[in-house]
NUKE-638721 format. One line per 10 residues: number of its first residue (from 1); their letters; for each residue x negated, y negated, z negated of N, C-alpha, C. Coordinates in Angstrom, 2 decimals, m for minus. Example, Ala and Ser with C-alpha at 12.3 -4.5 7.8 and 13.67 -1.06 7.14 Angstrom:
2
1) AS) m13.19,5.69,m7.80,m12.30,4.50,m7.80,m13.20,3.30,m7.80 | m12.85,2.25,m7.08,m13.67,1.06,m7.14,m12.90,m0.03,m7.87
END
This chain:
195
1) MLDDSVRECE) 49.41,m77.46,61.73,49.44,m78.77,62.36,50.55,m78.84,63.41 | 51.58,m78.01,63.23,52.66,m77.95,64.22,53.46,m79.25,64.26 | 53.70,m79.86,63.10,54.46,m81.12,63.09,53.72,m82.19,63.89 | 52.42,m82.29,63.70,51.62,m83.27,64.43,51.60,m82.96,65.92 | 51.58,m81.69,66.25,51.60,m81.30,67.65,52.89,m81.73,68.32 | 54.02,m81.54,67.66,55.30,m81.98,68.21,55.29,m83.49,68.43 | 54.82,m84.24,67.45,54.77,m85.71,67.59,53.92,m86.12,68.79 | 52.76,m85.50,68.95,51.88,m85.83,70.07,52.51,m85.47,71.41 | 53.15,m84.32,71.49,53.81,m83.92,72.74,54.95,m84.87,73.09 | 55.74,m85.24,72.09,56.84,m86.17,72.34,56.30,m87.53,72.77
11) LARNILPEVK) 55.23,m87.99,72.16,54.61,m89.25,72.55,54.13,m89.19,74.00 | 53.49,m88.09,74.37,53.00,m87.93,75.74,54.16,m87.97,76.72 | 55.25,m87.32,76.40,56.41,m87.31,77.30,57.10,m88.67,77.35 | 57.06,m89.41,76.26,57.64,m90.76,76.28,56.82,m91.70,77.15 | 55.51,m91.53,77.10,54.63,m92.36,77.91,54.77,m92.01,79.38 | 54.79,m90.72,79.68,54.88,m90.24,81.06,55.82,m89.04,81.10 | 57.12,m89.28,81.35,58.11,m88.19,81.30,57.81,m87.01,82.22 | 57.07,m87.24,83.27,56.78,m86.15,84.21,55.60,m85.28,83.76 | 55.04,m85.56,82.59,53.84,m84.84,82.17,54.09,m83.33,82.25 | 53.30,m82.70,83.07,53.33,m81.25,83.26,54.76,m80.73,83.44
21) INNSALNACF) 55.54,m81.40,84.27,56.95,m81.07,84.41,57.19,m79.65,84.91 | 56.25,m79.08,85.64,56.46,m77.73,86.18,56.10,m76.62,85.22 | 55.28,m76.93,84.22,54.83,m75.84,83.35,54.61,m76.29,81.92 | 55.44,m77.19,81.45,55.25,m77.73,80.12,56.34,m77.23,79.18 | 55.92,m76.76,78.03,56.86,m76.32,77.01,56.37,m76.85,75.67 | 57.31,m77.33,74.87,56.96,m77.81,73.53,56.86,m76.60,72.60 | 55.79,m75.85,72.76,55.64,m74.61,72.00,55.61,m74.84,70.50 | 55.18,m76.00,70.06,55.15,m76.25,68.62,56.56,m76.19,68.03 | 57.55,m76.69,68.76,58.95,m76.55,68.30,59.30,m75.07,68.18 | 58.92,m74.33,69.18,59.18,m72.90,69.19,58.51,m72.23,67.99
31) YRGQYDAFLA) 57.25,m72.56,67.77,56.50,m71.93,66.69,57.02,m72.34,65.31 | 57.75,m73.45,65.24,58.37,m73.85,63.97,59.75,m73.22,63.80 | 60.20,m72.44,64.78,61.51,m71.81,64.70,62.65,m72.70,65.13 | 62.35,m73.79,65.80,63.38,m74.74,66.27,63.72,m74.40,67.72 | 64.42,m73.30,67.89,64.65,m72.75,69.22,65.54,m73.63,70.09 | 66.55,m74.26,69.50,67.40,m75.15,70.30,66.61,m76.35,70.80 | 65.81,m76.95,69.93,64.98,m78.08,70.34,63.97,m77.65,71.40 | 63.41,m76.48,71.22,62.46,m75.94,72.20,63.14,m75.79,73.55 | 64.29,m75.14,73.57,64.99,m74.92,74.84,65.38,m76.25,75.49 | 65.81,m77.22,74.68,66.18,m78.53,75.22,64.98,m79.26,75.81
41) SLPRIDSVYI) 63.78,m78.94,75.33,62.58,m79.62,75.81,62.10,m79.10,77.16 | 62.60,m77.95,77.58,62.12,m77.35,78.82,62.65,m78.11,80.03 | 61.83,m78.30,81.04,62.28,m78.96,82.27,63.41,m78.16,82.92 | 64.24,m78.84,83.65,65.38,m78.20,84.33,64.96,m77.65,85.69 | 63.98,m76.78,85.67,63.53,m76.13,86.89,63.47,m74.63,86.63 | 63.33,m73.87,87.68,63.32,m72.42,87.54,61.99,m71.81,87.98 | 60.89,m72.38,87.52,59.60,m71.75,87.80,59.50,m70.50,86.92 | 58.61,m69.60,87.30,58.42,m68.38,86.52,58.06,m68.73,85.08 | 57.17,m69.70,84.91,56.72,m70.11,83.58,57.91,m70.58,82.73 | 58.73,m71.46,83.28,59.87,m72.00,82.52,60.92,m70.93,82.29
51) LFYRGLGEYY) 61.20,m70.09,83.27,62.16,m69.00,83.08,61.69,m68.06,81.97 | 60.39,m67.78,81.93,59.87,m66.93,80.86,60.15,m67.55,79.50 | 59.83,m68.84,79.36,60.02,m69.48,78.07,61.49,m69.66,77.72 | 62.35,m69.90,78.72,63.79,m69.93,78.42,64.23,m68.58,77.87 | 63.76,m67.52,78.53,64.10,m66.18,78.05,63.60,m65.94,76.64 | 62.39,m66.39,76.35,61.83,m66.18,75.02,62.64,m66.94,73.96 | 63.01,m68.18,74.28,63.84,m68.95,73.35,65.16,m68.26,73.08 | 65.80,m67.77,74.13,67.08,m67.08,73.97,66.90,m65.76,73.20 | 65.79,m65.09,73.45,65.50,m63.85,72.73,65.45,m64.12,71.22 | 64.76,m65.17,70.83,64.66,m65.50,69.41,65.99,m65.92,68.83
61) KRDYADATAH) 66.87,m66.44,69.67,68.23,m66.78,69.20,69.14,m65.55,69.22 | 68.57,m64.43,69.63,69.27,m63.14,69.71,70.33,m63.10,70.80 | 70.16,m63.93,71.80,71.02,m63.87,72.97,70.27,m63.05,74.02 | 70.31,m61.74,73.84,69.51,m60.84,74.67,69.97,m60.81,76.12 | 71.25,m61.01,76.36,71.75,m61.02,77.74,71.16,m62.19,78.51 | 71.18,m63.39,77.92,70.58,m64.55,78.59,69.07,m64.40,78.73 | 68.43,m63.89,77.69,66.98,m63.70,77.74,66.62,m62.79,78.90 | 67.29,m61.67,78.97,67.00,m60.70,80.02,67.29,m61.28,81.40 | 68.37,m62.04,81.54,68.69,m62.66,82.83,67.58,m63.61,83.28 | 67.06,m64.42,82.36,65.95,m65.33,82.71,64.70,m64.55,83.11
71) WDRAFAQDPS) 64.38,m63.52,82.34,63.19,m62.74,82.63,63.31,m62.00,83.96 | 64.51,m61.46,84.22,64.71,m60.77,85.50,64.54,m61.74,86.68 | 65.04,m62.96,86.53,64.88,m63.95,87.60,63.42,m64.32,87.80 | 62.68,m64.46,86.71,61.25,m64.77,86.81,60.52,m63.63,87.53 | 60.83,m62.41,87.16,60.17,m61.25,87.76,60.52,m61.13,89.24 | 61.76,m61.46,89.60,62.16,m61.42,91.01,61.41,m62.48,91.82 | 61.12,m63.63,91.19,60.40,m64.70,91.89,58.97,m64.31,92.22 | 58.26,m63.80,91.22,56.86,m63.43,91.44,56.43,m62.43,90.38 | 56.56,m61.14,90.67,56.24,m60.11,89.66,54.76,m60.00,89.34 | 53.90,m60.74,90.04,52.47,m60.63,89.78,51.98,m61.59,88.70
81) LLQAEIGEAM) 52.81,m62.55,88.29,52.38,m63.53,87.29,52.50,m62.97,85.88 | 51.56,m63.36,85.04,51.50,m62.87,83.66,52.83,m63.06,82.93 | 53.40,m64.25,83.00,54.65,m64.52,82.28,55.78,m63.64,82.80 | 55.83,m63.41,84.11,56.88,m62.57,84.69,56.74,m61.14,84.19 | 55.51,m60.66,84.12,55.27,m59.29,83.66,55.64,m59.14,82.18 | 55.22,m60.07,81.38,55.53,m60.00,79.94,57.04,m60.05,79.73 | 57.69,m60.99,80.41,59.15,m61.11,80.28,59.86,m59.84,80.71 | 59.45,m59.27,81.82,60.12,m58.05,82.28,59.88,m56.89,81.33 | 58.71,m56.80,80.76,58.44,m55.75,79.76,59.35,m55.94,78.55 | 59.53,m57.19,78.12,60.42,m57.45,76.98,61.88,m57.18,77.36
91) ADATRRRNPE) 62.24,m57.48,78.61,63.59,m57.15,79.09,63.79,m55.64,79.03 | 62.77,m54.89,79.42,62.87,m53.43,79.32,63.07,m53.00,77.87 | 62.42,m53.67,76.94,62.60,m53.33,75.52,64.06,m53.55,75.11 | 64.68,m54.63,75.57,66.08,m54.88,75.19,67.01,m53.85,75.82 | 66.58,m53.28,76.94,67.38,m52.26,77.62,67.07,m50.85,77.10 | 66.15,m50.76,76.15,65.70,m49.48,75.59,65.01,m48.63,76.66 | 64.26,m49.31,77.52,63.48,m48.64,78.56,61.99,m48.85,78.25 | 61.61,m48.38,77.08,60.24,m48.61,76.62,59.16,m48.04,77.54 | 59.33,m46.84,78.09,58.26,m46.35,78.98,58.01,m47.27,80.18 | 59.07,m47.82,80.75,58.93,m48.73,81.89,58.23,m50.02,81.46
101) GLQILRETER) 58.63,m50.55,80.33,58.00,m51.77,79.81,56.54,m51.56,79.48 | 56.22,m50.42,78.88,54.83,m50.12,78.55,53.98,m49.96,79.81 | 54.55,m49.40,80.84,53.82,m49.26,82.11,53.47,m50.64,82.67 | 54.43,m51.58,82.61,54.16,m52.95,83.07,53.04,m53.56,82.25 | 53.10,m53.43,80.93,52.09,m54.06,80.07,50.71,m53.45,80.25 | 50.65,m52.17,80.47,49.34,m51.55,80.69,48.71,m52.08,81.98 | 49.54,m52.24,83.00,49.03,m52.83,84.25,48.64,m54.29,84.02 | 49.42,m55.01,83.25,49.10,m56.40,82.92,47.76,m56.47,82.21 | 47.56,m55.57,81.27,46.29,m55.54,80.53,45.11,m55.24,81.46 | 45.31,m54.34,82.41,44.24,m54.04,83.38,43.89,m55.30,84.18
111) KIEARGVTDA) 44.90,m56.06,84.58,44.67,m57.30,85.33,43.93,m58.32,84.47 | 44.32,m58.43,83.21,43.66,m59.37,82.29,42.17,m59.03,82.20 | 41.87,m57.76,82.06,40.47,m57.32,81.99,39.74,m57.61,83.29 | 40.34,m57.21,84.41,39.68,m57.36,85.71,39.43,m58.83,86.07 | 40.33,m59.70,85.67,40.22,m61.12,86.02,39.50,m61.94,84.96 | 39.17,m61.31,83.85,38.48,m62.04,82.78,39.34,m63.11,82.14 | 40.63,m62.86,82.01,41.56,m63.84,81.42,41.17,m64.10,79.97 | 41.09,m65.38,79.63,40.73,m65.76,78.26,41.81,m66.60,77.58 | 42.99,m66.71,78.18,44.08,m67.48,77.60,44.61,m66.76,76.36 | 44.10,m67.16,75.20,44.41,m66.45,73.97,45.90,m66.53,73.60
121) EGIYKVAQAY) 46.55,m67.63,73.93,47.98,m67.73,73.65,48.76,m66.79,74.56 | 48.37,m66.69,75.82,48.99,m65.75,76.74,48.79,m64.32,76.28 | 47.61,m64.02,75.78,47.32,m62.67,75.27,48.19,m62.38,74.05 | 48.46,m63.41,73.24,49.38,m63.22,72.11,50.76,m62.78,72.60 | 51.21,m63.35,73.72,52.51,m62.97,74.27,52.51,m61.50,74.67 | 51.39,m61.00,75.17,51.29,m59.58,75.49,51.40,m58.76,74.21 | 50.74,m59.21,73.14,50.85,m58.52,71.85,52.30,m58.48,71.39 | 53.01,m59.61,71.53,54.42,m59.63,71.15,55.23,m58.62,71.96 | 54.97,m58.57,73.26,55.71,m57.64,74.11,55.45,m56.19,73.68 | 54.18,m55.88,73.37,53.88,m54.54,72.87,54.65,m54.27,71.58
131) ATLEDKASAL) 54.76,m55.24,70.72,55.50,m55.05,69.46,56.98,m54.77,69.74 | 57.57,m55.48,70.71,58.98,m55.22,71.02,59.18,m53.83,71.58 | 58.14,m53.30,72.22,58.20,m51.96,72.81,57.72,m50.88,71.84 | 57.48,m51.27,70.59,57.14,m50.36,69.50,55.79,m49.68,69.67 | 54.86,m50.34,70.36,53.50,m49.84,70.47,52.63,m50.68,69.52 | 52.62,m50.26,68.26,51.93,m51.03,67.22,50.44,m51.13,67.47 | 49.83,m50.03,67.87,48.37,m50.03,68.06,47.97,m51.06,69.12 | 48.69,m51.09,70.23,48.37,m52.06,71.28,48.70,m53.48,70.84 | 49.81,m53.64,70.12,50.17,m54.98,69.62,49.07,m55.52,68.71 | 48.57,m54.69,67.82,47.52,m55.12,66.89,46.21,m55.38,67.63
141) RLLRRSIEGG) 45.89,m54.57,68.61,44.66,m54.76,69.38,44.69,m56.09,70.13 | 45.83,m56.41,70.76,45.93,m57.68,71.49,46.06,m58.87,70.54 | 46.67,m58.66,69.39,46.74,m59.72,68.39,45.33,m60.08,67.93 | 44.50,m59.09,67.68,43.10,m59.36,67.30,42.39,m60.14,68.41 | 42.57,m59.70,69.63,41.92,m60.38,70.76,42.39,m61.83,70.87 | 43.66,m62.06,70.63,44.21,m63.41,70.68,43.57,m64.30,69.61 | 43.52,m63.80,68.40,42.95,m64.57,67.28,41.47,m64.84,67.53 | 40.74,m63.80,67.91,39.31,m63.97,68.16,39.06,m64.86,69.37 | 40.02,m64.92,70.29,39.90,m65.75,71.48,40.26,m67.21,71.27 | 40.81,m67.54,70.09,41.07,m68.94,69.78,42.51,m69.32,69.53
151) FFCYPYFVSD) 43.44,m68.37,69.57,44.83,m68.67,69.21,45.08,m68.05,67.84 | 45.09,m68.91,66.82,45.19,m68.42,65.44,46.20,m69.27,64.67 | 47.38,m69.38,65.21,48.45,m70.19,64.62,49.08,m69.45,63.43 | 48.34,m69.43,62.35,48.72,m68.65,61.18,50.15,m68.89,60.70 | 50.61,m70.16,60.56,51.98,m70.35,60.08,53.03,m69.67,60.96 | 52.77,m69.62,62.26,53.69,m68.95,63.19,53.57,m67.44,63.06 | 52.36,m66.94,63.03,52.16,m65.50,62.98,52.90,m64.86,61.81 | 52.81,m65.46,60.64,53.40,m64.84,59.45,54.92,m64.94,59.44 | 55.48,m65.82,60.28,56.94,m65.95,60.32,57.54,m65.44,61.62 | 56.73,m64.98,62.55,57.22,m64.52,63.85,58.05,m63.24,63.67
161) PILETLHGDA) 59.36,m63.31,63.94,60.21,m62.13,63.75,59.79,m60.94,64.60 | 59.18,m61.19,65.75,58.76,m60.08,66.61,57.69,m59.23,65.92 | 56.88,m59.85,65.09,55.79,m59.12,64.45,56.20,m58.44,63.14 | 57.45,m58.57,62.73,57.88,m58.00,61.45,57.60,m56.51,61.34 | 57.67,m55.79,62.46,57.43,m54.35,62.41,55.97,m54.02,62.10 | 55.09,m55.02,62.20,53.67,m54.80,61.93,53.29,m55.14,60.49 | 54.16,m55.81,59.76,53.81,m56.35,58.45,53.30,m55.33,57.45 | 53.78,m54.12,57.49,53.34,m53.12,56.51,52.02,m52.47,56.85 | 51.45,m52.80,57.97,50.22,m52.17,58.42,49.01,m52.92,57.85 | 48.06,m52.19,57.28,46.87,m52.81,56.68,46.08,m53.61,57.71
171) RFVQLMDLSR) 46.08,m53.15,58.96,45.37,m53.88,60.02,46.00,m55.25,60.26 | 47.31,m55.33,60.15,48.00,m56.61,60.30,47.59,m57.56,59.18 | 47.54,m57.06,57.97,47.13,m57.88,56.82,45.73,m58.43,57.05 | 44.82,m57.60,57.53,43.46,m58.05,57.83,43.46,m59.13,58.91 | 44.28,m58.93,59.93,44.35,m59.92,61.01,44.93,m61.25,60.51 | 45.89,m61.17,59.60,46.44,m62.41,59.06,45.41,m63.12,58.19 | 44.58,m62.37,57.48,43.48,m62.98,56.71,42.52,m63.69,57.66 | 42.19,m63.05,58.77,41.31,m63.65,59.76,41.95,m64.90,60.36 | 43.22,m64.80,60.70,43.93,m65.94,61.28,44.00,m67.11,60.30 | 44.33,m66.81,59.05,44.41,m67.88,58.04,43.06,m68.56,57.85
181) ARHERFQSRF) 42.00,m67.78,57.81,40.66,m68.35,57.63,40.30,m69.26,58.81 | 40.58,m68.83,60.02,40.27,m69.65,61.19,41.14,m70.90,61.22 | 42.41,m70.73,60.87,43.35,m71.86,60.81,42.85,m72.91,59.80 | 42.50,m72.45,58.62,42.04,m73.38,57.57,40.72,m74.03,57.95 | 39.83,m73.28,58.57,38.55,m73.84,59.00,38.78,m74.91,60.07 | 39.65,m74.64,61.01,39.99,m75.62,62.04,40.59,m76.88,61.41 | 41.54,m76.67,60.52,42.21,m77.78,59.87,41.23,m78.66,59.11 | 40.34,m78.06,58.36,39.40,m78.87,57.56,38.34,m79.53,58.43 | 37.95,m78.86,59.50,36.89,m79.42,60.34,37.35,m80.50,61.30 | 38.49,m80.28,61.94,38.92,m81.19,62.99,40.09,m82.08,62.60
191) FKASR) 41.06,m81.50,61.95,42.29,m82.24,61.73,42.12,m83.34,60.69 | 41.58,m83.01,59.54,41.43,m84.02,58.48,40.44,m85.10,58.89 | 39.46,m84.73,59.68,38.46,m85.71,60.12,39.08,m86.77,61.05 | 40.17,m86.40,61.73,40.78,m87.33,62.68,41.75,m88.29,62.00 | 42.03,m88.12,60.75,43.01,m88.99,60.07,42.38,m90.22,59.51
END
């Protein structure tokens, strides 16, 4: 339902351009692989949240220098925020400093547990960061938690370049089956009923 999500987000911004101006990202564009449109949709501010997503967009465009620069700025602003930690861990992956990145993510995971964080999409970002740092077991564990927590964007998961290193793993196949089933159940229950 990514196309419909983009239409709804654009409609909301046309009605009220300031809608969530400090922390709004058209993630559906991102999840469809439209990285330029995604980056253009981001507000022209430098909050940690927006810097993280700018970095992520640039990362997917393979502009690792810009991605790392955005993530480093986010981390310098507030290293305690989830997005700053994830971005800095991914920056460490681009620098081939996997032990440092893994240390950040393990601390991030401890905070998620201690605070009872249930943001399944945010947890997916942690799974992605683990994948960039070549920790497949942790990536798969957080991917499962994300799906079970309510983020099951199957069309994105199967095309996400960051997860390509997991594709040959039987656990990944099982998780994609779970994601597809939840996606289809959601679509049939809520989406078609609203048309």
